[in-house]
KEBA-546605 format. One line per 4 residues: number of its first residue (from 1); their letters; for each residue x, y, z of N, C-alpha, C. Coordinates in Angstrom, 3 decimals. Last residue first. Example, Ala and Ser with C-alpha at 12.3 -4.5 7.8 and 13.67 -1.06 7.14 Angstrom:
BEGIN
2> SA> 12.850:-2.250:7.080:13.670:-1.060:7.140:12.900:0.030:7.870 | 13.190:-5.690:7.800:12.300:-4.500:7.800:13.200:-3.300:7.800
END
This chain:
BEGIN
285> KGYG> -8.193:-1.935:-23.013:-9.051:-2.050:-24.210:-9.257:-0.693:-24.839 | -6.829:-1.792:-20.677:-6.064:-1.772:-21.905:-6.891:-1.901:-23.168 | -9.054:-3.754:-18.795:-7.940:-2.810:-18.832:-7.245:-2.937:-20.180 | -11.172:-5.505:-18.376:-11.273:-4.538:-19.484:-10.157:-3.529:-19.531
281> ERRY> -11.158:-7.529:-16.647:-11.617:-6.245:-16.123:-11.677:-5.179:-17.186 | -10.036:-9.515:-18.176:-11.457:-9.621:-17.836:-12.018:-8.303:-17.330 | -7.435:-8.606:-18.256:-8.160:-8.786:-19.520:-9.657:-8.835:-19.264 | -6.762:-8.710:-15.601:-6.911:-7.397:-16.225:-7.594:-7.499:-17.579
277> YIQL> -6.754:-11.557:-15.152:-7.592:-10.644:-14.370:-7.820:-9.331:-15.114 | -4.861:-12.573:-16.962:-6.254:-13.039:-17.006:-7.172:-12.028:-16.338 | -2.586:-11.209:-16.060:-3.044:-11.069:-17.444:-4.511:-11.460:-17.569 | -2.404:-12.180:-13.455:-2.694:-10.762:-13.677:-3.170:-10.504:-15.101
273> IKGA> -1.696:-14.839:-13.991:-2.966:-14.543:-13.315:-3.367:-13.084:-13.546 | 0.821:-14.464:-15.091:-0.244:-15.053:-15.917:-1.624:-14.769:-15.313 | 2.144:-13.410:-12.847:2.028:-12.633:-14.079:0.930:-13.147:-14.986 | 2.083:-15.534:-11.061:1.309:-14.327:-10.759:1.114:-13.470:-12.004
269> TEEV> 3.896:-17.233:-12.385:2.497:-17.644:-12.174:1.619:-16.424:-11.927 | 6.182:-15.630:-12.210:5.663:-16.036:-13.511:4.206:-16.458:-13.412 | 6.579:-15.376:-9.467:6.346:-14.179:-10.275:5.738:-14.525:-11.632 | 7.108:-18.023:-8.724:5.911:-17.350:-8.221:5.569:-16.148:-9.084
265> AKNT> 8.222:-19.971:-11.543:8.470:-19.118:-10.385:7.164:-18.454:-9.972 | 7.454:-23.275:-12.545:7.235:-21.839:-12.700:7.579:-21.111:-11.403 | 7.456:-26.037:-12.427:8.716:-25.347:-12.755:8.536:-23.854:-13.014 | 4.015:-26.054:-12.756:5.210:-26.894:-12.767:6.422:-26.091:-13.246
261> VDIV> 1.597:-24.792:-12.783:2.691:-24.086:-12.100:3.981:-24.904:-12.066 | -0.811:-24.256:-15.087:0.129:-25.285:-14.654:1.358:-24.594:-14.070 | -3.941:-22.887:-14.483:-2.547:-22.597:-14.794:-1.675:-23.717:-14.242 | -7.201:-22.622:-15.713:-6.237:-23.427:-14.956:-4.833:-23.100:-15.432
257> PCGL> -10.331:-20.891:-15.313:-9.065:-21.123:-16.011:-8.087:-21.857:-15.103 | -13.360:-22.674:-14.340:-12.353:-21.621:-14.155:-11.115:-21.911:-14.998 | -15.538:-24.349:-14.034:-15.330:-23.664:-15.312:-14.301:-22.554:-15.241 | -16.241:-25.982:-11.972:-16.362:-24.536:-11.757:-16.180:-23.746:-13.051
253> QDMV> -15.680:-28.500:-13.094:-17.027:-28.202:-12.601:-17.248:-26.702:-12.469 | -12.958:-28.277:-13.544:-13.874:-28.452:-14.690:-15.294:-28.086:-14.292 | -12.134:-28.136:-10.901:-11.887:-27.002:-11.790:-12.758:-27.074:-13.036 | -12.897:-30.673:-9.978:-13.468:-29.467:-9.384:-13.314:-28.280:-10.322
249> KRAY> -11.261:-32.329:-11.586:-12.720:-32.470:-11.634:-13.395:-31.212:-11.097 | -8.730:-31.542:-10.749:-9.134:-31.328:-12.148:-10.654:-31.391:-12.300 | -8.833:-32.436:-8.080:-8.716:-31.008:-8.367:-9.149:-30.694:-9.797 | -8.929:-35.212:-8.451:-10.051:-34.529:-7.807:-10.028:-33.033:-8.132
245> ALEQ> -6.421:-35.585:-9.577:-7.618:-35.948:-10.335:-8.850:-35.255:-9.768 | -4.812:-34.764:-7.469:-4.774:-34.024:-8.729:-5.999:-34.332:-9.592 | -5.427:-36.724:-5.535:-5.713:-35.305:-5.281:-5.756:-34.514:-6.582 | -4.496:-39.087:-6.802:-5.892:-38.952:-6.388:-6.270:-37.491:-6.212
241> EIRS> -1.796:-38.536:-7.076:-2.617:-38.737:-8.280:-4.100:-38.565:-7.956 | -1.121:-38.426:-4.344:-0.949:-37.243:-5.192:-1.798:-37.363:-6.456 | -1.578:-41.059:-3.562:-2.355:-39.963:-2.961:-2.289:-38.716:-3.834 | 0.324:-42.391:-5.103:-1.095:-42.692:-5.277:-1.966:-41.583:-4.712
237> RTAY> 2.750:-41.365:-4.159:2.340:-41.105:-5.546:0.844:-41.359:-5.742 | 2.693:-39.765:-0.946:2.761:-40.956:-1.789:2.247:-40.634:-3.189 | 2.529:-37.707:0.879:3.534:-37.607:-0.170:3.668:-38.869:-1.009 | 0.501:-38.304:2.693:0.511:-36.984:2.056:1.428:-36.930:0.838
233> DAQG> 1.230:-40.678:3.922:0.251:-40.718:2.836:0.246:-39.427:2.017 | 4.698:-41.094:4.530:3.424:-40.497:4.914:2.502:-40.400:3.713 | 7.196:-41.976:3.966:6.094:-42.853:3.580:4.732:-42.278:3.953 | 9.106:-40.307:4.984:8.729:-40.125:3.585:7.574:-40.988:3.147
229> PLGL> 8.431:-39.048:8.290:8.857:-40.122:7.384:8.318:-39.924:5.971 | 9.392:-35.669:9.200:8.412:-36.755:9.121:8.886:-37.816:8.135 | 10.632:-33.219:9.489:11.132:-34.345:10.249:10.190:-35.536:10.258 | 10.013:-31.144:7.914:9.171:-31.312:9.098:9.640:-32.475:9.973
225> TKLR> 11.759:-31.491:5.860:11.916:-30.284:6.677:11.096:-30.377:7.954 | 10.713:-33.868:4.809:12.048:-33.851:5.404:12.230:-32.644:6.314 | 8.278:-33.022:3.771:8.282:-33.965:4.892:9.645:-33.978:5.588 | 9.225:-31.437:1.668:8.450:-30.831:2.744:8.450:-31.732:3.983
221> EQRI> 10.331:-33.303:-0.003:11.198:-32.314:0.636:10.502:-31.650:1.814 | 7.959:-34.581:-0.766:8.995:-35.337:-0.077:9.954:-34.388:0.664 | 6.689:-32.518:-2.112:6.123:-32.999:-0.846:7.124:-33.853:-0.065 | 8.353:-32.240:-4.353:8.143:-31.110:-3.436:7.642:-31.594:-2.085
217> QYLK> 8.109:-34.751:-5.578:9.418:-34.282:-5.099:9.258:-33.162:-4.071 | 5.373:-34.714:-6.201:5.913:-35.769:-5.345:7.248:-35.324:-4.745 | 5.268:-32.624:-7.986:4.607:-32.473:-6.692:5.109:-33.520:-5.702 | 6.618:-33.790:-10.117:7.175:-32.597:-9.473:6.563:-32.402:-8.092
213> EADI> 4.832:-35.831:-10.743:6.186:-36.163:-10.298:6.842:-34.987:-9.593 | 2.509:-34.362:-11.519:2.476:-35.265:-10.372:3.872:-35.583:-9.844 | 2.541:-30.897:-12.249:2.902:-32.251:-12.652:3.023:-33.154:-11.420 | -0.264:-28.940:-11.179:1.171:-29.193:-11.217:1.396:-30.631:-11.668
209> TLGI> -2.530:-26.093:-11.030:-2.216:-27.512:-11.067:-0.724:-27.691:-11.260 | -4.883:-23.804:-9.924:-3.455:-24.066:-10.070:-3.229:-25.570:-10.032 | -7.569:-21.819:-11.094:-7.089:-23.117:-10.648:-5.596:-23.258:-10.894 | -9.207:-18.966:-10.038:-8.080:-19.449:-10.834:-7.631:-20.790:-10.249
205> IKEA> -12.215:-17.111:-10.092:-11.484:-18.282:-9.603:-10.365:-18.646:-10.581 | -13.789:-15.207:-11.161:-13.074:-14.821:-9.939:-12.181:-15.946:-9.421 | -15.117:-16.331:-13.275:-14.024:-15.393:-13.581:-13.255:-14.933:-12.342 | -17.204:-17.831:-12.220:-15.981:-18.520:-12.652:-14.816:-17.565:-12.863
201> PLSL> -18.651:-16.431:-9.270:-18.580:-16.525:-10.727:-17.231:-17.107:-11.135 | -19.362:-18.405:-6.322:-18.565:-17.394:-7.028:-18.698:-17.537:-8.536 | -20.593:-20.449:-5.028:-21.433:-19.308:-5.408:-20.679:-18.252:-6.214 | -18.629:-22.207:-4.347:-19.585:-22.629:-5.373:-20.451:-21.469:-5.862
197> LEEP> -17.411:-20.816:-2.249:-16.686:-21.051:-3.496:-17.654:-21.376:-4.625 | -19.421:-20.862:-0.315:-18.917:-19.571:-0.791:-18.164:-19.725:-2.110 | -19.732:-23.521:0.328:-20.774:-22.876:-0.473:-20.288:-21.553:-1.056 | -16.725:-25.462:0.014:-17.587:-24.515:0.729:-18.594:-23.857:-0.213
193> LPVE> -16.533:-28.908:-0.750:-16.301:-27.538:-1.202:-17.234:-26.589:-0.454 | -15.554:-31.262:1.791:-16.542:-30.704:0.848:-16.191:-29.262:0.458 | -12.711:-33.196:1.911:-13.306:-31.972:2.462:-14.288:-31.386:1.443 | -11.448:-35.279:0.689:-12.302:-35.594:1.829:-13.028:-34.379:2.405
189> PVLA> -9.847:-34.096:-1.338:-10.996:-34.949:-1.685:-11.970:-35.180:-0.540 | -9.069:-30.725:-1.185:-8.818:-32.013:-0.546:-10.033:-32.897:-0.793 | -7.643:-27.829:-2.181:-8.628:-28.836:-2.579:-8.215:-30.196:-2.025 | -7.259:-24.823:-0.389:-6.693:-26.115:-0.770:-7.817:-27.096:-1.098
185> LNAA> -7.672:-21.539:-1.436:-8.323:-22.690:-0.815:-7.678:-23.969:-1.324 | -7.137:-18.005:-0.975:-6.855:-19.300:-1.586:-7.458:-20.428:-0.763 | -7.582:-14.607:-2.089:-7.734:-15.668:-1.097:-7.389:-16.992:-1.775 | -6.498:-11.361:-2.718:-6.515:-12.738:-3.183:-6.626:-13.698:-2.007
181> RLRK> -6.905:-8.258:-3.709:-7.276:-9.090:-2.562:-7.461:-10.527:-3.049 | -4.272:-6.470:-5.138:-5.417:-7.351:-5.366:-5.654:-8.195:-4.121 | -1.951:-4.960:-5.093:-3.192:-4.371:-4.573:-4.443:-5.175:-4.928 | 0.346:-6.208:-5.537:-0.222:-5.528:-6.708:-1.614:-4.971:-6.395
177> HALY> 0.656:-7.475:-3.212:1.557:-6.344:-3.455:1.177:-5.589:-4.733 | -1.147:-9.519:-3.666:-1.486:-8.481:-2.688:-0.602:-7.259:-2.870 | 0.270:-11.141:-5.392:-0.873:-10.395:-5.924:-1.292:-9.275:-4.981 | 2.055:-12.189:-3.514:2.556:-11.400:-4.644:1.436:-10.542:-5.231
173> MCVP> 0.285:-13.594:-1.922:1.035:-12.477:-1.345:1.606:-11.586:-2.445 | -0.593:-15.534:-3.757:-1.551:-14.580:-3.182:-0.839:-13.370:-2.582 | 1.796:-16.909:-4.128:1.210:-16.186:-5.266:0.198:-15.161:-4.765 | 2.192:-18.062:-1.590:3.120:-17.027:-2.086:2.580:-16.247:-3.270
169> TKST> -0.237:-19.786:-1.579:0.007:-18.710:-0.608:1.003:-17.673:-1.117 | 0.028:-21.590:-3.788:-1.122:-20.692:-3.657:-0.816:-19.511:-2.734 | 1.877:-23.509:-4.587:2.303:-22.105:-4.483:1.153:-21.120:-4.317 | 1.006:-26.046:-4.277:0.989:-25.499:-5.638:1.227:-23.995:-5.628
165> RSVG> 0.691:-27.407:-1.858:2.029:-27.193:-2.424:2.004:-26.805:-3.889 | -2.483:-29.013:-2.182:-1.424:-28.486:-1.341:-0.086:-28.463:-2.071 | -4.368:-28.178:-5.162:-3.947:-29.086:-4.106:-2.818:-28.435:-3.308 | -6.355:-25.165:-5.565:-5.416:-26.187:-6.015:-5.051:-27.093:-4.862
161> ILVL> -7.356:-21.810:-6.249:-7.641:-23.142:-5.733:-6.622:-24.123:-6.305 | -7.697:-18.408:-5.506:-6.850:-19.449:-6.078:-7.193:-20.788:-5.433 | -9.752:-15.794:-6.273:-9.614:-16.937:-5.374:-8.803:-18.009:-6.098 | -9.771:-12.219:-6.357:-9.449:-13.496:-6.979:-9.356:-14.577:-5.909
157> DAHC> -10.913:-10.376:-4.744:-10.841:-10.070:-6.170:-10.579:-11.344:-6.960 | -13.154:-11.457:-2.126:-11.860:-11.468:-2.804:-11.989:-10.986:-4.241 | -15.461:-11.831:-0.803:-14.954:-10.458:-0.844:-13.635:-10.346:-1.596 | -15.990:-14.510:-0.743:-16.974:-13.644:-1.412:-16.462:-12.221:-1.587
153> LGRT> -13.975:-15.518:0.855:-13.949:-15.795:-0.579:-14.875:-14.861:-1.345 | -14.432:-15.085:3.528:-13.643:-14.100:2.796:-13.629:-14.324:1.297 | -15.645:-17.316:4.497:-16.488:-16.142:4.249:-15.749:-15.086:3.441 | -13.747:-19.169:5.112:-14.279:-19.190:3.751:-15.222:-18.029:3.451
149> DKGN> -10.941:-18.895:6.682:-12.293:-18.368:6.869:-12.913:-18.234:5.484 | -8.841:-20.452:5.748:-9.022:-20.241:7.188:-10.433:-19.773:7.513 | -8.067:-21.170:3.147:-9.421:-21.468:3.597:-9.655:-21.302:5.082 | -5.464:-20.218:2.729:-5.705:-21.663:2.854:-7.069:-21.996:3.465
145> DYKV> -5.982:-16.997:4.072:-5.056:-17.957:3.493:-5.534:-19.391:3.754 | -7.253:-14.738:4.947:-8.036:-15.742:4.227:-7.140:-16.736:3.488 | -5.322:-13.202:6.220:-6.519:-13.596:6.953:-7.257:-14.747:6.282 | -3.428:-12.747:4.212:-3.055:-13.487:5.424:-4.298:-14.035:6.119
141> AFDI> -4.891:-11.272:2.363:-4.274:-12.532:1.953:-3.905:-13.394:3.155 | -5.562:-9.033:3.926:-6.618:-9.909:3.405:-6.037:-11.278:3.044 | -3.096:-7.846:4.308:-3.846:-8.333:5.471:-4.923:-9.328:5.041 | -2.626:-7.165:1.623:-1.739:-8.108:2.306:-2.440:-8.694:3.529
137> AEMK> -4.653:-5.312:1.170:-4.630:-6.543:0.384:-3.741:-7.597:1.038 | -3.892:-3.311:2.929:-5.182:-3.976:3.126:-5.209:-5.313:2.385 | -1.509:-2.531:1.769:-1.486:-3.116:3.104:-2.788:-3.877:3.397 | -2.510:-1.470:-0.648:-1.603:-2.615:-0.667:-1.581:-3.308:0.682
133> RFYD> -3.958:0.651:0.329:-4.664:-0.403:-0.412:-3.805:-1.667:-0.468 | -1.895:2.171:1.384:-2.848:1.557:2.297:-3.683:0.477:1.605 | -0.609:2.964:-1.007:0.105:2.171:0.002:-0.880:1.454:0.918 | -2.580:4.514:-2.162:-2.118:3.330:-2.862:-1.407:2.391:-1.891
129> EDLR> -2.658:6.559:-0.322:-3.845:5.721:-0.486:-3.480:4.416:-1.193 | -0.134:7.659:-0.784:-0.441:7.062:0.515:-1.642:6.125:0.413 | -0.524:8.624:-3.357:0.459:7.569:-3.144:0.205:6.871:-1.816 | -2.384:10.569:-2.754:-2.797:9.467:-3.613:-1.824:8.297:-3.488
125> RILG> -0.763:12.236:-1.296:-1.875:11.573:-0.611:-2.384:10.402:-1.444 | 0.900:13.174:-3.258:1.479:12.281:-2.251:0.382:11.561:-1.475 | -0.856:14.834:-4.681:-0.345:13.614:-5.308:0.217:12.652:-4.280 | -1.913:17.265:-3.763:-2.454:16.014:-3.242:-1.909:14.750:-3.851
121> PELR> -1.802:19.456:-6.628:-1.900:19.230:-5.175:-2.405:17.828:-4.865 | 0.378:19.355:-9.278:-0.962:18.943:-8.868:-0.990:18.719:-7.362 | 2.709:19.762:-10.815:2.067:20.864:-10.089:0.605:20.566:-9.778 | 4.428:18.168:-12.243:3.023:18.175:-12.631:2.236:19.299:-11.965
117> PQVG> 7.657:19.529:-13.238:6.722:18.902:-12.280:5.277:19.059:-12.723 | 9.472:18.737:-16.242:8.773:19.699:-15.414:7.798:19.009:-14.462 | 12.674:17.430:-16.796:11.227:17.164:-16.757:10.569:18.158:-15.812 | 15.353:17.571:-16.596:14.755:18.216:-17.755:13.263:18.009:-17.846
113> TARA> 16.712:16.591:-14.416:16.060:15.632:-15.318:15.550:16.260:-16.609 | 17.817:18.761:-13.085:18.622:17.556:-13.291:18.027:16.633:-14.348 | 15.747:20.638:-12.966:16.998:20.984:-13.649:17.800:19.733:-13.994 | 13.855:19.187:-11.485:13.520:19.634:-12.838:14.783:19.970:-13.627
109> IADM> 15.210:18.891:-9.081:14.880:17.699:-9.858:14.571:18.072:-11.304 | 15.314:21.576:-8.291:16.556:20.829:-8.520:16.302:19.589:-9.368 | 12.603:22.172:-7.978:13.392:22.895:-8.980:14.675:22.140:-9.325 | 12.004:20.451:-5.856:11.337:20.266:-7.145:12.106:20.957:-8.256
105> LPGL> 13.603:21.638:-3.893:13.910:20.282:-4.340:13.239:19.993:-5.680 | 12.374:24.206:-3.639:13.789:24.060:-4.023:14.140:22.668:-4.537 | 9.509:23.470:-2.976:9.956:24.186:-4.165:11.413:23.978:-4.552 | 8.996:22.308:-0.461:9.003:21.491:-1.669:9.684:22.160:-2.851
101> LDVA> 9.109:24.184:1.559:9.685:22.870:1.805:9.778:22.003:0.555 | 9.776:27.433:2.074:9.201:26.568:1.046:9.863:25.193:1.162 | 9.097:29.390:4.789:10.024:28.378:4.273:9.283:27.464:3.304 | 9.017:32.686:5.861:8.272:31.618:5.186:9.260:30.666:4.525
97> TLGR> 8.786:35.048:8.388:9.672:34.079:7.733:8.827:32.954:7.151 | 7.182:38.228:8.004:7.204:36.848:8.485:8.210:36.002:7.705 | 6.438:40.868:7.402:7.698:40.604:8.082:7.818:39.202:8.647 | 4.299:41.367:5.855:4.064:41.327:7.303:5.313:40.958:8.094
93> EAAL> 5.279:41.225:3.273:4.589:42.439:3.704:4.450:42.511:5.221 | 6.179:38.576:3.206:7.146:39.672:3.163:6.516:40.974:3.658 | 3.745:37.192:3.224:4.698:37.008:4.319:5.704:38.155:4.375 | 2.651:38.032:0.783:1.974:38.359:2.037:2.920:38.228:3.229
89> ELLR> 4.538:36.926:-1.009:4.271:38.364:-0.986:3.660:38.778:0.355 | 4.330:34.202:-0.474:5.608:34.871:-0.236:5.432:36.388:-0.177 | 1.649:33.775:-1.282:2.066:33.537:0.104:3.356:34.285:0.416 | 1.810:34.332:-4.012:1.003:35.196:-3.153:1.377:35.013:-1.695
85> KKLE> 3.409:32.210:-4.884:3.868:33.594:-5.064:3.120:34.533:-4.137 | 1.716:30.061:-4.306:3.011:30.167:-3.625:3.549:31.604:-3.722 | -0.328:30.587:-6.100:-0.612:30.584:-4.667:0.677:30.729:-3.864 | 0.935:30.334:-8.557:0.315:31.612:-8.215:0.027:31.712:-6.718
81> PLVL> 1.880:27.606:-8.524:2.799:28.757:-8.565:2.159:30.066:-8.115 | 0.977:25.063:-6.411:0.433:25.969:-7.423:1.241:27.261:-7.422 | 2.068:23.776:-4.259:2.651:23.491:-5.567:2.112:24.400:-6.662 | 3.089:24.311:-0.985:2.133:24.724:-2.020:2.771:24.477:-3.381
77> TFAI> 3.888:23.802:1.829:4.036:22.895:0.680:2.921:23.224:-0.303 | 5.570:25.782:4.328:4.490:25.493:3.389:4.894:24.496:2.312 | 5.791:27.367:7.401:6.356:26.299:6.574:5.255:25.868:5.613 | 6.327:30.350:9.058:5.460:29.641:8.121:6.277:28.597:7.370
73> VGQE> 6.375:31.463:12.416:7.114:31.045:11.228:6.172:30.218:10.364 | 4.454:34.166:13.859:4.818:32.766:13.665:5.679:32.571:12.430 | 3.438:36.429:15.140:4.801:36.422:14.611:5.308:34.988:14.435 | 0.831:36.505:15.707:1.661:35.771:16.649:3.120:35.729:16.221
69> QAAE> -0.211:37.951:13.622:-0.548:38.373:14.981:0.333:37.698:16.017 | 0.608:36.470:11.419:1.261:37.751:11.691:0.983:38.240:13.102 | -1.166:34.337:11.405:0.240:34.087:11.718:0.967:35.373:12.074 | -3.454:35.695:10.593:-3.415:35.070:11.922:-1.974:34.816:12.349
65> NIVE> -2.659:36.437:8.025:-3.005:37.472:8.999:-2.964:36.919:10.422 | -2.369:33.919:6.862:-1.184:34.776:7.027:-1.457:35.866:8.049 | -5.039:33.073:6.823:-4.047:32.332:7.600:-2.821:33.190:7.867 | -6.205:34.955:5.104:-6.705:34.793:6.474:-5.664:34.107:7.358
61> ELHE> -4.803:34.446:2.741:-4.608:35.725:3.428:-5.106:35.654:4.875 | -5.803:31.891:2.052:-4.391:32.077:2.348:-4.154:33.360:3.133 | -8.442:32.455:1.444:-8.140:31.611:2.593:-6.690:31.794:3.026 | -7.910:34.018:-0.859:-8.653:34.565:0.270:-8.376:33.777:1.552
57> ADTV> -6.603:32.357:-2.695:-5.883:33.492:-2.114:-6.591:34.053:-0.887 | -7.070:28.809:-2.201:-7.395:30.089:-2.823:-6.752:31.221:-2.032 | -6.428:26.505:-0.867:-6.409:26.451:-2.329:-6.815:27.759:-3.005 | -5.484:24.681:1.661:-5.493:26.109:1.331:-5.346:26.202:-0.190
53> YPVR> -5.502:22.120:2.918:-6.428:22.473:1.832:-6.593:23.981:1.648 | -4.623:22.677:6.423:-4.667:21.946:5.146:-5.634:22.571:4.149 | -2.580:23.835:8.659:-3.741:24.377:7.947:-3.791:23.708:6.572 | -1.316:23.053:11.795:-1.413:22.651:10.387:-2.701:23.177:9.788
49> RIDL> 0.662:24.420:14.028:-0.724:24.523:13.583:-0.792:24.213:12.089 | 2.603:23.626:16.714:2.488:23.519:15.258:1.015:23.514:14.888 | 4.406:24.878:19.176:2.997:24.798:18.799:2.934:24.786:17.277 | 6.859:23.836:21.484:6.461:24.100:20.104:4.958:23.948:19.909
45> EGGD> 9.550:24.600:23.506:8.144:24.224:23.468:7.562:24.706:22.151 | 12.897:23.388:23.940:11.913:24.249:23.298:10.503:23.699:23.389 | 14.875:21.775:24.915:14.148:22.614:25.861:13.075:23.481:25.254 | 16.869:21.771:22.015:16.628:21.270:23.366:15.860:22.277:24.198
41> FQSA> 16.050:21.379:18.852:16.252:22.483:19.799:15.857:22.026:21.193 | 15.341:19.383:17.142:16.771:19.635:17.299:17.083:20.736:18.311 | 12.668:19.367:16.804:13.209:18.401:17.771:14.692:18.615:18.019 | 12.169:21.086:14.730:11.986:21.594:16.090:12.603:20.657:17.123
37> AARA> 12.551:19.344:12.531:13.443:20.484:12.751:13.370:20.975:14.190 | 10.412:17.564:12.900:11.782:17.055:12.885:12.783:18.177:13.142 | 8.253:19.283:12.667:8.497:18.612:13.948:9.920:18.072:14.025 | 8.534:20.010:9.972:8.577:21.027:11.030:8.875:20.403:12.387
33> VYEA> 8.198:17.535:8.697:9.481:18.233:8.592:9.619:19.282:9.695 | 5.513:17.044:9.378:6.558:16.099:9.785:7.925:16.777:9.752 | 4.233:19.169:8.140:4.192:19.050:9.593:5.290:18.122:10.098 | 4.718:18.616:5.431:5.278:19.818:6.041:5.288:19.723:7.558
29> TEGL> 3.251:16.198:5.189:4.677:16.263:4.871:5.325:17.447:5.572 | 0.613:16.893:5.780:1.332:15.978:6.669:2.831:16.035:6.433 | -1.059:18.405:4.224:-0.026:19.090:4.994:0.776:18.198:5.918 | -3.136:17.740:2.480:-3.272:17.447:3.908:-2.250:18.172:4.770
25> SDSI> -2.850:20.481:0.290:-3.371:19.135:0.484:-3.492:18.905:1.991 | -1.709:22.867:0.334:-2.873:22.776:-0.544:-3.430:21.350:-0.557 | -0.688:24.043:3.583:-0.605:23.113:2.463:-1.864:23.191:1.613 | 1.249:25.287:6.188:0.220:25.592:5.189:0.407:24.672:3.994
21> VYIV> 1.832:25.515:9.452:2.082:24.605:8.338:0.938:24.761:7.352 | 3.213:27.783:11.556:2.032:27.544:10.733:2.436:26.682:9.538 | 4.481:27.556:14.669:4.817:27.282:13.270:3.501:26.989:12.556 | 4.808:29.782:17.400:3.941:28.983:16.529:4.609:28.764:15.177
17> GITF> 7.117:30.032:19.698:5.719:30.403:19.524:4.978:29.426:18.645 | 9.102:28.354:22.010:8.884:28.664:20.605:7.406:28.971:20.447 | 10.705:29.273:24.866:9.405:28.898:24.332:9.333:29.312:22.875 | 13.570:27.829:26.475:12.891:28.878:25.732:11.566:28.351:25.222
13> GGKR> 15.630:27.369:29.444:14.976:26.956:28.212:14.362:28.127:27.482 | 16.841:27.607:31.893:17.485:28.208:30.737:16.854:27.854:29.415 | 15.241:26.667:33.883:16.206:25.758:33.282:16.851:26.308:32.025 | 12.975:29.300:33.624:13.225:27.974:34.133:14.222:27.225:33.262
9> AAAK> 12.680:31.679:32.289:13.473:31.684:33.506:13.852:30.274:33.933 | 13.012:32.317:28.901:12.339:31.508:29.911:13.235:31.411:31.129 | 12.333:34.637:26.360:13.239:34.173:27.405:12.444:33.408:28.438 | 10.964:33.607:23.317:10.783:34.321:24.565:11.749:33.763:25.594
5> VWNS> 10.646:33.875:19.951:11.535:33.337:20.980:11.394:34.191:22.218 | 8.189:34.895:18.917:8.828:33.708:18.349:9.793:33.066:19.335 | 7.294:37.228:19.854:6.661:36.035:20.390:7.327:34.764:19.891 | 10.229:39.303:20.326:9.071:38.782:19.597:8.492:37.580:20.315
1> M> 11.005:41.912:22.596:11.295:40.562:22.105:10.034:39.995:21.454
END
């Protein structure tokens, strides 16, 4: 009996030998699939050995020789045709089962779309890195929302400033999904500007403003949802005019671009901010 399946006296179970997961990148995809498949066999004991970054025939042969000693099953995600061909040859010579986890699906997609695969190792890892950058940006937006910690302003890609209820927070979250670390700060006449904001270059700051009447309506609705009286100073026309005048003065002082968010959707405001940001970063030149 091979080492792959051994009779086990206890509880009628069995011991699975080894699955070698071979990849020209990290091999996480293949390992996940191998574990998912093995989980369908009750009572089995599994040893998965992931071998990442197999990119040449010499390294590949070493791994196959080791797998042959244990009569292991091979699961692989190799995208380079010559390396995949060599693996299948070596496995056949040694009587090993080798399962291509990516090839059949890639072939099917190529037939259905008429587009050939790029055949570049590690592309999924780049996608993962993109995902983690997005998550980091979202965490950043939450942590440094509304001036909670002004130290974060120095580490932001963009800092949004404006009076309360100018959509600073939702716009920052939208920008985070575009992998930009965006912080925001509410401008209040009675609160001094933090040194971190004053030390920033103007190109990192975006001012958001809004029509006074529109802001009055928004703040009145806000008070209703909070169960507060409409006469609260926060939502009076005189207070709103005072705040907007102060905000304009600050934005002029900082020399930053200003976007009027009156009747604009979050996506539209964010789109204008992205245009400003990428133009300054030199994209598309």
